[in-house]
C-alpha positions as CSV (number, residue, x, y, z in Angstrom):
1,M,0.0,0.1,0.2
2,S,1.6,3.2,-0.9
3,R,1.8,6.0,1.3
4,T,1.0,9.3,0.2
5,P,4.2,11.8,0.6
6,P,3.7,14.6,3.3
7,P,2.3,18.0,1.8
8,G,4.9,19.8,-0.2
9,K,7.2,16.8,-0.6
10,P,7.7,15.0,-4.1
11,S,6.7,11.3,-4.3
12,A,9.4,9.0,-5.9
13,G,7.6,9.2,-9.7
14,Q,7.3,12.9,-9.3
15,K,11.0,12.7,-8.6
16,F,11.6,10.5,-11.2
17,E,9.7,12.7,-13.7
18,A,11.6,15.7,-12.8
19,A,15.0,13.8,-13.2
20,V,13.9,13.0,-16.8
21,G,12.6,16.2,-17.6
22,K,15.6,18.0,-16.4
23,A,18.2,15.4,-18.3
24,L,15.8,16.1,-21.5
25,D,15.7,19.8,-21.0
26,P,18.7,20.7,-23.5
27,F,17.6,18.8,-26.3
28,A,13.9,20.2,-25.6
29,S,15.4,23.6,-25.5
30,A,17.9,22.9,-28.7
31,L,14.5,21.9,-30.6
32,K,12.8,25.0,-29.4
33,R,15.2,27.2,-30.9
34,A,15.7,25.2,-33.9
35,T,11.7,25.4,-34.9
36,T,11.2,28.9,-33.5
37,P,11.5,31.4,-36.3
38,V,14.4,34.1,-36.1
39,P,13.3,37.3,-36.9
40,A,15.0,38.7,-39.8
41,A,17.4,41.8,-39.8
42,P,15.7,44.7,-41.4
43,T,17.0,44.9,-45.0
44,A,18.0,48.1,-46.9
45,P,15.4,49.7,-49.4
46,G,18.5,49.7,-51.9
47,K,20.3,46.7,-52.8
48,P,18.7,43.3,-52.1
49,G,20.2,41.4,-48.9
50,L,22.1,44.3,-47.2
51,A,20.9,44.7,-43.6
52,I,20.7,48.2,-42.6
53,S,23.6,49.8,-41.3
54,P,23.8,49.7,-37.2
55,L,24.7,53.2,-37.2
56,A,22.0,54.6,-39.3
57,V,19.8,57.7,-38.4
58,P,16.3,58.2,-39.6
59,F,15.6,60.3,-42.5
60,P,14.5,63.8,-41.5
61,T,11.3,65.6,-42.0
62,I,12.0,67.9,-45.2
63,P,9.0,70.2,-45.7
64,P,8.6,71.4,-49.4
65,I,11.1,73.8,-50.8
66,G,9.5,76.7,-52.9
67,G,10.4,76.5,-56.4
68,V,11.5,72.6,-56.7
69,E,9.3,69.5,-57.6
70,I,10.9,66.2,-57.5
71,A,9.6,62.5,-59.2
72,T,10.7,59.3,-59.2
73,A,10.4,56.3,-61.3
74,R,12.0,52.8,-62.0
75,A,13.8,53.1,-65.3
76,G,15.0,49.4,-65.1
77,F,19.1,49.9,-64.6
78,Y,18.7,47.6,-61.5
79,K,17.0,43.8,-61.8
80,H,15.4,44.2,-58.6
81,E,12.1,46.1,-58.1
82,R,13.1,49.7,-56.9
83,D,13.1,53.1,-58.0
84,D,16.5,54.4,-60.0
85,L,15.7,57.2,-61.5
86,V,15.3,60.9,-59.8
87,V,14.2,64.0,-61.3
88,F,14.1,67.4,-60.0
89,S,12.3,70.2,-61.8
90,F,13.3,73.7,-61.0
91,A,11.6,77.1,-61.4
92,K,12.8,79.5,-63.9
93,G,15.9,81.4,-62.6
94,T,17.1,78.8,-60.4
95,T,20.9,79.1,-59.7
96,C,23.6,76.4,-59.3
97,A,27.1,75.5,-58.7
98,G,29.1,72.5,-58.0
99,V,31.9,70.7,-57.2
100,F,33.1,67.5,-58.8
101,T,35.8,64.6,-58.5
102,R,39.4,65.5,-59.4
103,H,39.3,61.7,-60.6
104,K,41.7,61.3,-63.9
105,V,38.8,59.4,-65.5
106,G,35.8,61.6,-64.7
107,S,32.3,60.4,-65.8
108,A,30.3,61.7,-68.7
109,P,27.5,63.5,-66.2
110,V,30.5,65.0,-64.4
111,D,32.0,66.6,-67.6
112,W,28.5,67.7,-68.9
113,C,28.1,69.6,-65.5
114,K,31.3,71.1,-65.7
115,R,31.3,72.2,-68.9
116,H,28.3,73.9,-68.7
117,L,28.9,75.4,-64.9
118,D,32.0,76.7,-66.2
119,S,30.7,78.5,-69.6
120,A,29.9,82.1,-69.7
121,D,26.6,82.8,-67.9
122,G,26.6,79.1,-66.5
123,G,24.5,78.2,-63.6
124,K,22.3,81.4,-64.0
125,D,19.2,79.5,-64.9
126,V,19.2,75.7,-64.4
127,R,16.0,74.0,-64.7
128,A,16.6,70.4,-63.8
129,L,18.4,67.7,-62.2
130,V,18.2,64.0,-63.9
131,V,20.0,61.5,-61.4
132,N,20.0,57.7,-62.3
133,A,21.5,54.7,-60.0
134,G,23.0,51.2,-61.3
135,C,25.1,52.9,-64.2
136,A,28.1,55.3,-63.5
137,N,28.4,55.8,-67.3
138,A,32.0,56.3,-66.7
139,F,34.8,55.2,-68.7
140,T,32.5,55.2,-71.7
141,G,34.2,57.4,-73.9
142,K,31.8,59.1,-76.7
143,A,29.3,56.6,-76.4
144,G,28.7,57.8,-72.7
145,A,28.9,61.4,-73.8
146,D,26.3,61.0,-76.2
147,A,23.6,59.2,-74.0
148,A,24.7,62.1,-71.5
149,R,23.6,64.6,-74.0
150,R,20.5,62.9,-75.4
151,T,19.3,62.7,-71.7
152,A,19.5,66.4,-71.2
153,S,17.9,66.8,-74.6
154,E,14.9,64.6,-73.8
155,V,14.4,66.3,-70.4
156,A,14.9,70.0,-71.7
157,K,12.3,69.4,-74.4
158,R,9.7,68.4,-71.8
159,F,10.9,71.0,-69.4
160,G,10.8,73.8,-72.0
161,C,14.6,74.7,-71.5
162,R,18.0,74.4,-73.2
163,Q,20.2,71.2,-72.8
164,R,22.7,73.5,-71.0
165,D,20.2,74.1,-68.2
166,V,19.9,70.4,-67.3
167,M,22.4,69.2,-64.9
168,L,23.1,65.5,-64.8
169,A,24.3,62.9,-62.2
170,S,25.3,58.7,-62.2
171,T,26.1,56.3,-60.1
172,G,26.7,52.4,-60.3
173,V,28.8,50.1,-62.3
174,I,31.5,51.8,-64.2
175,G,32.5,50.9,-67.7
176,V,28.7,50.4,-68.8
177,V,27.2,52.7,-71.3
178,L,24.0,54.7,-70.3
179,D,20.8,53.4,-71.8
180,D,19.4,56.7,-72.2
181,R,16.2,55.2,-74.0
182,K,15.5,53.9,-70.5
183,I,15.0,57.8,-68.7
184,A,13.0,58.8,-72.0
185,A,10.5,55.8,-71.4
186,R,9.9,57.0,-68.0
187,M,9.5,60.9,-68.5
188,P,5.9,60.8,-69.1
189,D,5.5,59.1,-65.6
190,I,8.4,61.6,-64.2
191,E,5.9,64.3,-65.2
192,A,3.0,63.3,-63.8
193,G,4.7,62.5,-60.6
194,L,6.3,65.8,-60.0
195,D,5.6,67.0,-56.4
196,A,7.1,69.4,-53.7
197,D,7.1,66.7,-51.2
198,G,9.2,64.1,-52.7
199,W,12.5,64.2,-50.7
200,A,12.4,60.9,-49.3
201,K,11.5,59.1,-52.3
202,A,14.5,60.8,-53.9
203,G,17.0,59.6,-51.2
204,R,15.8,56.4,-51.6
205,G,16.1,56.4,-55.4
206,I,19.6,57.2,-55.5
207,M,21.1,54.5,-53.2
208,T,23.2,51.9,-54.7
209,T,24.7,50.0,-51.8
210,D,23.4,52.5,-49.3
211,T,21.6,50.8,-46.6
212,F,19.4,53.7,-45.4
213,P,18.4,57.0,-47.4
214,K,20.3,60.4,-46.2
215,G,19.0,63.2,-45.9
216,S,19.6,66.8,-43.7
217,Y,17.3,70.0,-43.6
218,A,18.1,73.5,-41.8
219,E,16.4,76.8,-41.6
220,C,18.1,80.3,-41.1
221,L,17.7,84.0,-41.6
222,I,18.7,86.0,-44.6
223,D,17.9,89.7,-43.5
224,G,15.2,88.7,-41.4
225,E,13.3,86.7,-43.8
226,K,13.7,82.9,-43.3
227,V,15.0,80.6,-46.0
228,R,14.9,76.4,-46.1
229,I,18.0,74.7,-47.2
230,A,17.6,70.6,-47.7
231,G,19.9,68.0,-49.2
232,I,20.1,64.3,-49.9
233,A,23.2,62.1,-50.4
234,K,24.4,58.6,-51.4
235,G,27.6,56.9,-50.7
236,S,28.5,53.9,-48.9
237,G,31.9,52.8,-50.3
238,M,34.4,54.3,-52.6
239,I,34.2,57.0,-50.4
240,A,37.6,59.5,-50.1
241,P,36.6,62.3,-52.2
242,D,38.7,65.4,-52.9
243,M,35.8,67.6,-54.0
244,A,32.9,66.4,-52.5
245,T,31.2,63.0,-52.2
246,M,29.8,60.4,-54.0
247,L,26.6,62.1,-55.1
248,A,24.9,65.2,-53.0
249,F,22.1,67.6,-53.7
250,I,21.2,70.5,-51.9
251,V,18.5,72.7,-52.5
252,T,17.6,76.1,-50.6
253,D,14.9,78.8,-51.7
254,A,17.0,81.7,-51.1
255,D,18.3,84.1,-54.0
256,I,21.8,83.6,-54.3
257,H,24.3,84.6,-57.4
258,P,25.6,81.1,-58.8
259,G,29.3,82.5,-58.1
260,V,28.2,83.3,-54.2
261,L,27.0,79.7,-54.5
262,R,30.7,78.4,-55.6
263,A,32.3,80.2,-53.1
264,L,30.1,78.9,-50.2
265,L,30.5,75.3,-51.7
266,G,34.4,75.6,-51.6
267,L,34.3,77.1,-48.3
268,H,32.5,74.2,-46.6
269,V,33.5,71.1,-49.0
270,R,37.0,71.0,-47.4
271,T,35.4,70.5,-43.7
272,T,32.8,68.2,-44.6
273,F,32.6,66.3,-47.6
274,N,36.4,66.5,-48.1
275,S,36.8,65.4,-44.5
276,V,35.3,61.8,-44.7
277,T,36.8,58.5,-45.8
278,V,35.2,54.9,-45.9
279,D,38.2,53.6,-47.8
280,G,40.5,55.6,-49.1
281,D,38.9,55.1,-53.0
282,T,37.8,58.1,-54.8
283,S,34.9,57.9,-57.2
284,T,34.9,59.1,-60.8
285,N,31.4,60.6,-60.5
286,D,31.9,62.2,-56.9
287,T,29.4,65.4,-57.8
288,C,27.7,67.9,-55.5
289,L,25.4,70.2,-56.7
290,M,23.8,73.0,-54.9
291,F,20.5,75.0,-56.5
292,A,19.1,78.3,-55.2
293,T,15.5,78.8,-56.3
294,G,14.8,82.3,-55.2
295,A,11.4,81.7,-54.0
296,S,11.9,82.7,-50.7
297,N,11.2,86.5,-49.8
298,A,14.9,87.0,-48.7
299,P,16.9,89.7,-50.9
300,R,18.9,88.6,-53.7
301,I,22.4,88.0,-52.7
302,G,25.2,88.9,-55.2
303,R,28.6,89.5,-53.5
304,V,30.3,86.6,-51.7
305,G,31.3,89.1,-48.7
306,D,27.7,90.1,-48.2
307,R,27.0,90.0,-44.1
308,R,23.7,89.0,-44.5
309,L,24.9,85.1,-45.6
310,K,26.6,84.8,-41.9
311,E,23.7,82.7,-40.7
312,F,23.1,81.1,-44.3
313,S,26.8,79.9,-44.6
314,A,26.3,78.3,-40.7
315,A,23.1,76.6,-41.6
316,L,24.6,75.1,-45.3
317,D,27.8,73.8,-42.9
318,K,25.3,72.2,-41.0
319,V,23.9,70.4,-43.6
320,M,26.6,69.3,-45.4
321,L,28.3,68.0,-42.3
322,D,25.2,65.9,-41.5
323,L,25.2,64.7,-44.9
324,A,28.9,63.7,-44.6
325,H,28.5,61.9,-41.5
326,Q,25.8,59.9,-42.6
327,L,28.1,58.7,-45.5
328,V,30.4,57.5,-42.8
329,R,27.7,55.6,-41.0
330,D,26.8,54.0,-43.8
331,G,30.3,52.7,-44.7
332,E,29.9,49.4,-46.2
333,G,30.3,46.9,-43.3
334,A,30.8,49.6,-41.0
335,T,30.1,49.0,-37.0
336,K,31.9,51.9,-35.5
337,F,31.5,55.8,-36.3
338,V,35.2,57.2,-35.5
339,R,36.2,60.7,-35.3
340,I,39.9,61.4,-35.8
341,T,41.2,64.7,-34.6
342,V,45.2,65.6,-35.0
343,D,46.3,68.8,-32.7
344,G,49.7,70.5,-32.5
345,A,50.4,70.0,-36.1
346,A,52.6,72.6,-38.2
347,S,50.2,73.7,-40.4
348,P,46.3,72.9,-41.4
349,A,47.4,71.0,-44.2
350,S,49.7,68.9,-42.5
351,A,46.9,68.2,-39.7
352,R,45.0,67.0,-42.4
353,K,47.4,64.5,-43.8
354,L,48.1,63.0,-40.6
355,A,44.3,62.7,-39.7
356,K,43.6,61.0,-43.0
357,S,46.6,58.5,-42.8
358,I,45.0,57.6,-39.5
359,A,41.6,57.2,-41.1
360,D,42.8,55.5,-44.2
361,S,44.8,52.8,-42.7
362,P,43.5,49.3,-42.9
363,L,45.4,48.5,-40.0
364,V,44.0,51.1,-37.6
365,K,40.6,50.4,-39.0
366,T,40.3,46.6,-38.7
367,A,41.7,47.2,-34.8
368,I,38.7,49.3,-34.3
369,A,36.5,46.5,-36.1
370,G,37.7,44.0,-33.5
371,E,37.7,46.6,-30.5
372,D,41.3,46.6,-29.9
373,A,42.8,50.0,-29.1
374,N,46.1,49.1,-30.8
375,W,47.3,52.6,-30.3
376,G,50.4,51.3,-31.9
377,R,49.0,51.5,-35.6
378,V,48.2,54.8,-35.1
379,V,51.7,55.5,-34.2
380,M,52.7,54.0,-37.5
381,A,50.0,55.9,-39.6
382,V,51.3,59.0,-38.4
383,G,54.9,58.4,-38.7
384,K,54.5,57.2,-42.6
385,T,53.5,60.6,-43.7
386,E,56.7,62.3,-43.6
387,E,54.9,65.4,-41.9
388,P,56.7,67.3,-38.8
389,V,56.1,64.9,-35.8
390,D,58.0,65.6,-32.5
391,R,58.2,61.9,-31.3
392,D,59.2,62.9,-28.2
393,A,55.8,64.9,-27.5
394,L,53.7,62.6,-29.3
395,A,50.4,61.9,-27.1
396,I,47.2,59.7,-28.1
397,R,44.0,59.7,-26.6
398,F,41.1,56.9,-27.1
399,G,38.0,59.1,-25.9
400,P,39.2,60.1,-22.6
401,N,41.6,57.5,-21.8
402,I,45.4,58.3,-22.4
403,A,47.3,55.5,-24.4
404,A,50.4,57.8,-24.7
405,I,52.0,61.1,-23.7
406,D,55.4,62.5,-24.2
407,G,56.2,60.0,-26.7
408,A,55.8,56.8,-24.5
409,P,53.1,54.8,-22.9
410,S,51.1,56.6,-20.5
411,P,52.0,55.7,-17.0
412,T,48.2,55.6,-16.1
413,Y,47.4,53.4,-19.0
414,D,44.3,51.0,-18.1
415,E,44.0,48.2,-20.7
416,A,40.3,47.6,-18.8
417,A,39.2,50.9,-19.3
418,M,40.5,51.1,-22.7
419,S,39.0,47.8,-23.6
420,A,35.5,48.8,-22.4
421,Y,35.7,52.4,-24.3
422,M,36.4,50.6,-27.7
423,K,32.9,48.5,-27.3
424,N,31.3,52.1,-28.2
425,P,29.5,52.4,-31.1
426,E,31.0,56.0,-31.6
427,I,34.8,56.5,-31.0
428,D,37.1,59.5,-30.7
429,I,40.9,59.1,-31.2
430,T,43.2,62.3,-30.5
431,V,46.7,62.7,-31.7
432,D,48.9,65.5,-30.4
433,V,52.0,65.4,-32.6
434,G,53.7,68.4,-30.9
435,S,55.2,70.2,-33.9
436,G,52.7,73.5,-34.2
437,R,49.1,74.8,-33.0
438,A,47.3,73.4,-36.2
439,S,44.5,71.0,-36.2
440,A,42.3,69.1,-38.4
441,T,39.3,66.6,-37.8
442,V,38.6,63.5,-40.1
443,W,35.8,61.1,-39.9
444,T,36.0,57.5,-40.8
445,C,34.4,54.1,-39.9
446,D,36.0,50.5,-39.1
447,L,36.7,48.0,-41.7
448,T,35.0,44.7,-41.4
449,K,34.4,41.4,-43.1
450,G,31.2,43.0,-44.2
451,Y,33.1,45.5,-46.6
452,I,34.6,42.4,-48.5
453,E,31.5,40.6,-48.9
454,I,29.5,43.7,-50.4
455,N,32.1,44.6,-52.7
456,G,33.1,40.8,-53.9
457,D,29.6,40.6,-55.3
458,Y,28.9,44.3,-56.3
459,R,28.1,43.7,-59.6
460,S,25.8,40.8,-59.0
């Protein structure tokens, strides 16, 4: 006759069941993990299969800018379903200026824009911008130049302007002639779809290996009148520009002479688009175009030194730097956003060269990817430039942590604190080279296996 166990005390059978359940628990857990669907990582709206960068920022709210309408369409430069054609339509009298790649093999769209903006009265009445993704139309000879001209001609006929008043930009695979028939075929849809509120669509339409659309917006006053500045950009790899960036388009409703726009771009490009690097490679298609529609109530600015431009200049710099930072945040395979500052350099040019040497070093970038504060690699990147450096005064910091001082390892170096800092998604590296008083800052990202994977099948 079985005996009932005291309350709260398990029976022999219950003990056996518990023991079996405990023994089988690892197998049950494994089976549960194997049969439970794993949520997929968010994918990018551009190239299929790319996960959105962990450093991504949301696309901002950009209100309509007076004097510009935007439309997007799928022209078919990509095999997969996505918009890859973007057209901006500008009000009559819109001014324009641009800065372009210094690459020796510039693309047909770059040649087209430079030729017309540099001509007499260039940039005084630009009426349209046509951008395609998926085909760079670079290293394509006369055939590529003819395709660019035909594109401008087709758009000019529809918008009632001259060919020279149409700006062009392309991004994608090098060495493929642009099939301009694909653009012409979608122009009826483009005309019907023109909308003042198309900034987010435009940001997505110009993407290639980007994992998120990039935009920025600011407001300011010119002589007491509010003006707006909006911009979009694309770029993820082949980012080490020597003028601007992969592609960037900025529009304001201010009324500004093209010569003044040109001066403003030249002023701010050095510390924004020219101060970021992902992989040390410059694109054949780098283009930054700025348009001023004059649709606001602000007075016309026709002189570079006009003091009424002070607030506008600061707002423009803010937009350009924001876009430049987003390029780094979307660096192919990036997991770390890195700011590198060089102090104590002999000249601003020297400081800039030193900072870019650190930022472009694969050894520095891979150490950051591995969360290894290998500051010896920073020393290497500084010394190889042949810039003036006082070895006995060299100091290196990772965030608040001092790695080296007075040309030697810091006596207060704390490996645990340094390792903990390197786990942050944003890293600051500061180097004082002890040769002068000049400084420069460059932004970059880490170099991971993801960069190889993305570029290994770029054309697929």
